[in-house]
C-alpha angles and dihedrals in degrees: 000000000000108000120217114237138180107262102174140004120181140158111261146174118273116281115260112291091007128117136204138058136276100057121166132193116214135186123199122182149163128197094289108021134054124191122191124187145156128233135181121226143069118317089255092051092049092047089051090052092047093048090050090049091049091051092051093046093048093046091049091048091053093053100040121086122198124208131191119232 
C-alpha cells in the first residue's frame, strides 16, 4: 500500500471566482497519485481538513481492491 501524505501546504491567493482571505493551497500524494486543492480558513482549520481527507483516502485505499481486466 502506498500511503497518502501531505506534501505541501502554503498560503495562496483565492481560488478562481472565490472571495475572502486566508486561502491555502495543499498537495497530498502517494507514489502514483498527486492531488492539489485550495481551502479557505486558518492554517489549523485547513490542516484539520487535510488530515481528515488523508485518513479517508488511506482507509479507502486499504479496503479497495483493484483488478486488471
